[in-house]
N, C-alpha and C positions, 0 to 999 in steps of 0.2 A: 274595460272588458265588456263585450257585447252580451246583453242579457237575452239569450235565445231560450226557447223552450227546451227542456231536458231532452225530449225526443229528437229535436233538430240537431243538438250537439252530439248525441249518441250516433246519429245516422252517419256523421262524418267518419267515425271510427269503424263503422260496420259496412259502409258501402263498398270499400275497396276489397273486402273479403267476403262478398255476398255468396260467391260460389262455395267458399269454405264453410259458410254459415249453414248451408244445407247438408254438407257432408258431416259436419260436426253435430253430434247429438247434444241436445240441451241438458243442462244440469238436472232439471226436473225429470227428464225421461231416464237419464242414467240412474238417478236415485230411485225412480219407480222400479226399474229392472232389478237393481240390487236389492231393494226391499222385497220384491216378489221372490227373488232367489232365496233370501233369508227366510221368508214366510214358508216357502215350499220345503226348504230344508228342515225347518222346525216342525212342520206338519208331519213330514215323513219320519223324522227322528222321533217325534212324540208318539206317532202311531206305533212305530216299532217298539219303543219303550213300553207303551201301554199294553201291547200284545205280549211282550216278554213278562211284564209284571202280572198281567192277567193269567198267563200260563203258570207262572210260579205260584201265584195265589191259589189257582185251581188245584195244583198238585199238592200244595201244603194242606189245603182243605181236604183233599182226598186222603192224605196220610192220617190226618186227625180223625177223619170219619172212620177209616178202616180200623184205627186203634181203638176208638170208642166201641165199635161193633164187636171187635175181637174180645175186649174186656167183658162186654155184656154176655157174649156167648160162653166165655171161659168160666163165668160165675153162675151159669145156668144150671140148676139141679138136674135137668135132663141130660146134659153133657156129663156131669160128674157121675151120675148113676150109670149111664151107658158105657162109660169107660171101664167099668168093672164087669160088664157082661161078657160072656164067651164070644159073642159076635156083635161088637159095638156098632158095626155098619148098619145093622137092621134098624136101630133107633136113630143113629146120628145122621144117616144119609137123608131121610125125609125131613128131619128137623133142620139140617143145614140148608137144604134147598128152600124150605119155607122162609128161613131168615134171609137167604140171598135174594129171593124175589121181593120180599117185603122191604129190604133196604136198598134195592137196586144196585147191588154190588155184582162183581163178576164171578167171584168164587168165595165160598166159605168152606174151609178144609179143617177137619178135626183129625189129629194123628197122634200116634203114641210118641214117646220120648225118643224113639229111633227114627222118626220121620215117616213111618208107614202110614199111608192115608186111610181114614175110615169114611171119608166123604169127599165128593168131588162133583162139579157140574157134569163132567163126563164119567159116568159109572165105570167105564173101561179103565180109568186110572185109579180106581179104588184098590188098595192093596199094594200099590206101587209107592216108591220113595218120593217124598216131597222134594221139589226142586227149589232150593233156596237155603238160606242159613238158618240154623236152629240152635246153635251153640249157646247163645246168650239166653234164649228162652228156656233151654234145659236147665240152666243155672238159676232160673226163677226171675229173669229180667225180660221185660217187654221191650220191643224195639220195632222200628219201621225201616223199610228199604225199598229200593227200586231193583227189580230183578226180572229176568226173562224166564218165564216158566212155560207150562204146556199151552197156555192161552196167549202167549206173547209177553212183551214188556208190560210190567204192571207196577203199581204202587201198592205195597202190602204191609201188613202188620202181623207180627208173630207174638203170641201171648201164652204164657204157661197156665195150665189148669192145675191149681194147687188145692190139695186137701190136707188140712192139718200141717201146712208148711212143706208138704212133699209134692213134687211135681209128678202128676199122674198122666199128663198128656199135654198136647199143644193145640192151639187154635190159630189159624191164619185166615185173615180176610183181606181180599185184594180187589183193586179196581184197575182195569187195564188202562194203559196210556192212551189208547185209542178213544176210550169213553171220556177220559179227562180232556183230551184235545177237542172232542165234539162239544163239550161244555164251553170251552174257550171259543170255538168257532161260532157257537150260538151267540156269544157276546160280541163277536167281531163287527156286525152291522152297527151296533151302538158306538163302538170305538171309532169306526170309519166315519159315522155320521157326526160324531163330536169333532173329529179331526177336520172334516170338510167344513163344518160350521166355523171352527177356529180359523181355518185357512181363508174362508170367504171374508170373515171379519178383518183378518190381517191384510188381505188384498184391498178391501174397501178403505181401510185406514191408510195403506200405502198410497192409494190413488188420491185420497183427500190431501195427504201431505204433499204429494207431487203437484197437485193442482195449486195449492197455496204457494209452494216453492216456485212454480212457474210464474205466478203473478209477482212474487217478490223479486225474482231474478229477471223478469221481463222476457222469458224464453231464451235466455242467452246460454251459450256453452261455457265450459270452464276456461277454455283458452281465451274466449272473448272477455270473460270477466277478469281474467288475469291481465290481459292487455289493457283493458279499460282501467283497472286499478293502477297499473304502472303509469299509464298516460295521465290520469288525473292526479296521481301523487306527484308526478313531475311538474304538472301545471300548477298545483297548489304551492309547491316550493319555489317555482320560478317566477310566478306572477308577483309584481311589486305592489299590487293592491291587496287590501285585506279582503278575505272572502269568507262568508258565512253561509251555511245551508240550514234552513229552518224547516221543520216538518209542519203539517197542517195544524197541529195543536200549538205551534209557537215555541217548540223546544229546539234547542241548538243541537244539531246532529253532526255537524262537521265545521271545522274552521282551519285556516292555515296559520302559520307562525306570525305572519304580518298582522292578521286580524287580532290574534292574542296579544301582540305587542301594543297595537293601537288602543285596544279596549282595556288593557291591564288585567287580563284574566289568563288562566292556564288551562291545561287539557282536562282538568277535573270538571270544568264547566260544561263539557259535552254531556248532553242529556238533561241539562237544566233549562227551565223555562226562562223566558226573557225577563220576567219580573224578578227572578232569583239571581240575576247576574250583577245586580248593583249598579246598573247603568243610569244615565241621566233620564228622568221621567219622560221628557219630550221625545228622546230617541226611542225609548221603549214603546211609547204610544204610537209613534210613526211606524215602527216595525211590526207591532201587533195588529195594526189595522190591515184590512184586506186590500188596501189601495196600493197602486204602483207608485213608487217614490223615485223622482228624478232630481238628482243633484241637490238633495236637501243638506243644509249646513247645520251641524250640531257640534256643541262643545262637550267633549268627554275628557274629564280630568283636566290636564293642561294642554289638550290638543283640540284643534278645530278640524272636524272631519266632514268630508263631502260623502253623503250616503245615497246609494241607489238600491232600489229593491224591485225585483220582477218575479212573477210567478214561474215555477218550474212545472211543466206539464208532461204527461206521458199517456199516450192513447186517449187523448181528449180528457184526461183526468188530472186534476191538480194534485201534485204530490208534495208540495211545499213551496218554498220561495228561496231565491238566491239574493244575497245582500253583498254589495261591494262597498269597501271603505277606502277613501283616499285621504291622505294626510295633507291638510291645507294650512297647517299651523304657520309654517314659514311664509307661505304665500299671503296669509292673512296679516302677518307681521309686516311684510313688504308693502302690502296694500295700505296698512295703517300709516307707515312711513311715507308712502306716496301721497296719501291724503294730506299729511302734514306739509309735505313739500308743495303740494298743489295749493294748500291754503296760504303758505308763505308766498308762493308765486302770485296768487290772486291779490294778496296784500300789497306786494310790490307793484303789481299792475295798477291797483287802485291808488297807491301813493304816487306813482308816476303820472297817473291821470290828474290827480289833485295838484301835483307840482306843476304840471303843464298849465292848468287853469290859473294857478296862483301867479305863474310867470307871465301869462298873458295879461292878467289883471294889473300886475306891477308895471308892465310895459305901457299899458293903456293909461295908467295914472301919471306916469312920467311924461307921456306924449301930450297929455292935457295940461302940462306945466305945473304939476304938484309933486315934485320929487320927494319932499319931506313925508308926505302921506304914504308914498310907495315904500319908503324906508321903514316907517312905523308898521305898515302892514306886514312886510317881510319879516321884521324882527319879532312881531307878535306870533306869527305862524311857526317860525323856527323855534321860538321859546317853548311853545306847547309840545312840539315833537321832541325837542331836546330834553324837556323835563320828564316826559314819559319814558324815553330811552334811558336817561340817567337813573330814574327810579328803578327800572328793571335791572340795570347793571348793578346798582347799589344793593338791592335787596335779594337778588337771585344770582347766585354764583354759578349755577349750572347753565351754560350758554344755550343748550338745546331747549330747556324749559323756558328761558327768557325769550328766545326766538319764537317759540310756540305761542306764548302769551301775547307778544307783539302782533303776531299774525292773526290770532283769534280776536284781538281788540279791533284791528282793522276790519276783519271779516264781520264782526258784530256791527260796526258802524255802517258798513255797506248795507246790511240787512235791517237797519233801523233799530238796532238793539243797543242799549247802553250796558257795556260790560265794565263793572266796577271791581277793582282789585283792592281788597281791604288793606289799610295801611300796616296792619300787623303781619302781612305776608313776608316771610323770610325763608330763604333756601341756602343753608350753609353746608349741606351735605345731602346724600341720597341713600335711603335704604334700598330703593329700587334701582334697577339699571336705567340708563337714559331712555332706552327703548320702552321699558315697562312704564316709566313715568309719562312718556308721551302717549302711550296707549290709554292709561287711566285718565290722565288730565284731558287729553284731546277728546275722548269719547264723552266724558261727563260734560265738558263745555259745549260740544256739538249738540248734545241732547238738550242742554239748558237753553242755548240760543234758539234751537228749533221750537222749543216750548214757549219761550218768551216772545217770539216773533208773532205768535197768534194772540197775544194778550194785549190789553190796552196800555199797560205801563211799559212793557218791553224792557224789563230789567233783569240783569244777571249779576250776581255778586260772587266773588271768589275769595276764599281765605285759604292760604297755604303756608304751613310751617313745616320745614323739613330739616333734619340733621342726619348724621351718620347712623343714628339709632332709632329715630322716630319720624314718621310721616303723618301729619294731620292735614286732611283736605276736606273743605266744605264748599259745595257749589249749590247756590240757591237761584231760583228763577221765579218769575211772576206768571208762569203759565198755568195750565189747568191742574197741575199736581198729579199725584198718584193715589188712587183710591186705597183705603186701608186693606181691602180684601186682596189687592194686587201686590202689596208690598213684599210679600214672601216670594213672589215669582219674578220680581224685577230682574234679578241677576241670573235667571234661567233662560237658556237659548229659546228665541221665538217670541219673548214678550216685547211688545213695542206699542207705542201710542200712534204710530204711523199707520196709514192705510195700507191695505194689502197690495195695492197696485203700484207701490213705490218699489225702489230697487230691491232686487233679490238679496237675501242675506240679512234682512232686517232682524233686529233683536240680537245680533252678534256682538255689538259694541259693549252693552252692559254685561253680557255673558263673559266677554273677555276681561272686563274689569273685575267681575267676581272671581274669575279663574286666577288672575294675578294676585288678588288680595288673599284668597284661600291658600295659594301656594306659599305665601310668606307668613301664613298664620295670622293674618289681620282680620279686620271686621269692616263691614259695609252696611250702613243703615239708611233707611229712607223715612223721612217724616215730612210734615207740612212746614213750609218756609214762612217766615214773617213777611216775605214779599208776596205771599198768596199762593205760590206754586209749590214745587217739590224742593226738598233739601236733601242732598246726598252727602252723607258724612262718612269718610273713609279714614281708618287708622291702621297703620302698619308699624309693627315694632312697639317697644315700650310696654310689653306684656299685654298687647291687645287681645 
């Protein structure tokens, strides 16, 4: 899968519909419009509710105020005394007007129990019947009401004037609705100001949210996002490679089913950092680095994966990285088998070359007239080869392992290394499959021969005992050995004593050995060999 910048890949899905792109409003713009509509609705609704609430509070306050003033006037000695005068209006009219002006009310009316007025802001209404309800007040009960009188609609209170428990008259104090509304209108600028402030804050918040949303959605419309989701979902399911998306902080943000299968993780891993996925340390280090990774080979569980990593960019800004995983387990197995076959072929080629040399030697000895020497030479060489083959056949029942050891013996001789097979070596059965045995034994012998070739003694020793329940394998060499500090990393992918300019994939062999041993619950240890180099000790089965 090509690792293109994110913007380049998105451009393919957007280019064909570029004209539609301009007709379609972006998600951010639509959200801004809807948020502004909501803010405007809330501001208008809030202003209306505030107005209604202020008007209700103002009228309630007016009723309470009218009731309080009425009670005060009804208990005034002046009022009580004047009600007994032949002409109550003479004293009550000026008194009521003083109270009205002092309390900023619209009328203060004192009347008898029949509702005939003794005072009124309009003197022409004195002596006329009060417009309103007085029944409850005549019975000694105070009350408030909204009523339309001579001054128009008003909020009023009617209170009885009682002397020794007897109602002698009534007092009504009122405030017109017009004055109440004026008080509400006086508060309207503050209400509108608060509403405008809230509206501006809401609009600013909507704009900031829209701006962030535009950055997060890259200015796309909802149809483009839908198409993109459908396209990428189809790609993620259809692609045969494992695919991971990592954010700049190294957290897993997306993966397909193949990646989950190859790494042995599930959907709950999304949002987890690389360190928390439980992956092989070398793979975590490679993915966590900011470097581009091309065809890196890593062992994960029982799989060999080819890993690529490339940055994902948008608008010249890095938004994370794209990681692809390819399963090379079967290919690695075939490669190991091919290496074995190649080694056997090389051994046969070497034997053919040696046989040709021996044949020429015997012919030459016969030509010089010494046939008996030629017979002794041929017999001696055939006896060495026969004894080696007979020993392999006798002690090793697994033909693939026997063929491998014959090939490695010849290969070691060609490279000037003496490969010694301990006399205690016996193979009567296998815990591992033939393929796994070739992988483990072949990689350990290859590493030992490589290491011994650079030493003075050039020695490799093999001890192998195997049955259906237990495998014990020890490979020793006279090479440079493994430093104690490196022994814990020997079976981790990437560890190698070879130089970095050798074939790619170095460090895979021992990682595969460790992988197979772990899969069977075995153990693999590294120590210093009596030969002076490294000793690899592998045990599988038998409670290892």
